[in-house]
N, C-alpha and C positions, 0 to 999 in steps of 0.2 A: 613510156620509163619510169620504174619505180623508183622514190627518190629516199634519201635515206630517214628520213622520217614516216617509211609507211615502210619500212624493213619490224618483223613481228621482232620481241628480241627476248630470247628464251637464255636461262638462267639454269645453273643445274646444280641442284642442293646436291649435296654431300648427306654418307650418311649422319646422325646425331642421335645422341647418346638419352634425352632429355624432349619432352613436350615441350618445356620453357625453350631450348635452343629453337625449337622449330619455329614455335610462336615470333620470337626477335628476327629471324629469319626469314620469314615473309612479311614481317611490317615492313621489315626496311626493305624491300625488293617489292613495296606497293607506290604503284603508280612511277617505278620505272622503270619494270619487268613488263611485258604483256602476260608469257606464261613461266611456268615450270618444268625444268625437266626432273624426273630420281630415275638414276641408274637402282639396277635393281645385282646388289651381292657384286658389289664393282672385285674386278678379277679373281674374283670367284668366295669374296671375303664373305662369311655370314655379318656381317652388321646390321644391315633391318632390310626387310623386305617393301621394297616399292608398292606394291598394291596398298598393303597397308598405311605406310607411307603417306600417297596419297589421294588416299581416302581420309587419311586424317589433316590434311593440308589445305581438302575442301571445307572442311566442317572449320575450318577458321581464320582461310584467305578470300576474295577473291579472284585471283589469281589461278589462269586456265591452266589446268594441267596433263601432262605428260606421262605419265608411266611407263615405265620397264615392264617388260617379264621376259626372263634366261629361259627359253622353250627345251632346255634340256634335264629343267629340273620338275618336271609336270608334265601327268601326262593328259587326256586328251578331255575327262570330265574334269580334273581340276583344271584344263584352262576353261572350257563352258564356264566351270563355277564363278571363277576368278573376275575374268570380263560380266559375267551379268553383278555380281558384287562391283565390281570398279564402275558400271553403269549407276546404281545404286545412287550410290555414294557422286555421280553429278561431275564424274570426271570427266575432262573431255578429248583424252586421248590414248593408245596406246600401243609403245614401239619394241615389236619382239626379235630376241638373239638369241643368236644358237648359246651365249652362253663358253668358259672358260671351263675346259675340263680342271680337275682339282684331283688329286693323287688321293688313291684311299674315298673317295664316294661314286656311290653310283649312280650314273646318268642313266634319264629317259631320254632311248630314241622314238619315243612318239608324232611325235607331230615337230615340222622346222619350221620355221622364220615365215618362210613366203604360203603354208597350208594354213598354220595360224593367224595371217590378214583372211586368207578365206573361209577358215572357220568364223571369227569375228564378222563377216561381214554375214554371211550366211545364215546368223544366231538374227540379222537384225538391228542390230544394238544400235543406239546414238553414241553410238567412239568409233573415232577414227582412228582410220590401225598404219604401226606402218611398221617402215625395216630400214637399216639402213644402208648406206651405197656409200663405198669405196673411189676414190679420183688412181686410189690406183691400177685399179683395174682397166681391164682393156675397152676399146670403144665399145665394141660389145658387147662385152660384158657386162657397161654399165648399162647398156639399151635390153640386153634381156633384161636385168631386175625391172627397167621402170615400167617394166612390160609383167610384173606380177600380181599387180591391181592394186599396188599400196595409195593411201590417200597422203601420209608424211614419208617424208626422205632423208632421215640423218647423216647428211653429210663429212664422211670421215678424213682424213688425208690433203686438207684445205693448207695450201700453201702459195706462193706468187706462180711457181710454176705450170700449177695445176688451175689457176682460173678461166683456159679458154675449155676446158673439161668442164669446170663447173654451169659455162655458161650454156655446154653444146646439150650436158643436163637437163640443165632448167626448162630449156628449149622443147626436148622431147616430154621433158612432162607433162604439158601442155594443162601449167593449168594447176596442180598437183601444188604439194607446201615440199618445199626443198630449201633444206636450214642447215648449213653449212657449220662446223663447231669451228669455234677458237679457242683456243687452248694457253690459255694464260699463265706465264711465268712471273714469279718476282723477290722481294730478295728470302722471303717469307719460304715460299715453298721449290724452291732452282733446285736446294740438293735432294729432295725427294722425288723432282719428280721427272730426271734426267735418266735415272734407273728404272725407272717402273715403268716407264711408254718409248721409253725406244726410241722405233723411228720415227713418232708422231713428230708434225711439227708446230713447237714453240713459239708464242710469243710473249717478247717485252708488252708493258700497254701502250707504248707509241708504237713496235712494229706492229702490233695487233691495228692498233688504229688507221694506220698507214693502209694494213689490207681490206680493212673493210669501206674506206673510205671505195679503193680499187672497185670494190662487189660490190657496193652503187651502184656504182658507173657501168657497169655490165651495162650492154642493148637489152641484156638478159636475165636480168639479175638473177637473187634467190627471193623466197618469201623470206628470213630473217634469221637472222645469227642466235647459235646457240652459246653462249657463251660459259666454257669452263676455270673455273681456278681453283684447284684443288687445294684446299691445306690452307687459304687465303680466302677466304671471303669477302673480307672488307676489300681491297685489291679487287675482284668484281664486282661488286656491287658498287663500286666508285668508277670504274670504265662503263660498267652499265649507265650508270648516267650520265657520261661523258656522250657515251651513245646516244644517249633519247634527245639531251639538246644540240645536235647538230640539224 
């Protein structure tokens, strides 16, 4: 059984507007997180490019980096070029998402997320290829997603009621990295998050800690936890510190 201390701790880095702020956040996470996860234009907003920020982060920090790519924004040539660039920078992994469609913006439907995983593997690059996995899907749909051949699955919609599904997915994943999201609420971000994230389960630090302990106690625990604290970086960093000490 994987102990809490063996869970990989992944922290989601929000878009920032300056190199200084990115450096400050990476320094804060050194020694408490194992990975950083960098979303790509979340909610379809062009705040910064995950691949570019991921490469910059590798030049600043020793933390492992999980980049994201919205595949509706790229064709196959652009995708392959970006993947080669990520590998050149030393980025460890990339997660492919279809991406939110934005009104009046042209989308490209050349490569889907699962095909992007195959493209990565065919290139023979030293990159772990990932997909998202929603626990709102049926058992059959989850099993089909796990057959897509990804190395990493970021799990969405984690809650107390979906722990059994999570455990089943970890067992079926047969050694691949399965990492569920824990989205933190704080006094600073609560008013912003609730309307934006809709039905996504949100947790206070106390509730998140209770859920993390339940996850670590599963007979088939996941590889790690991804901590997301949109709009309140420091609350998220403090929560990761608590998890690291347990």
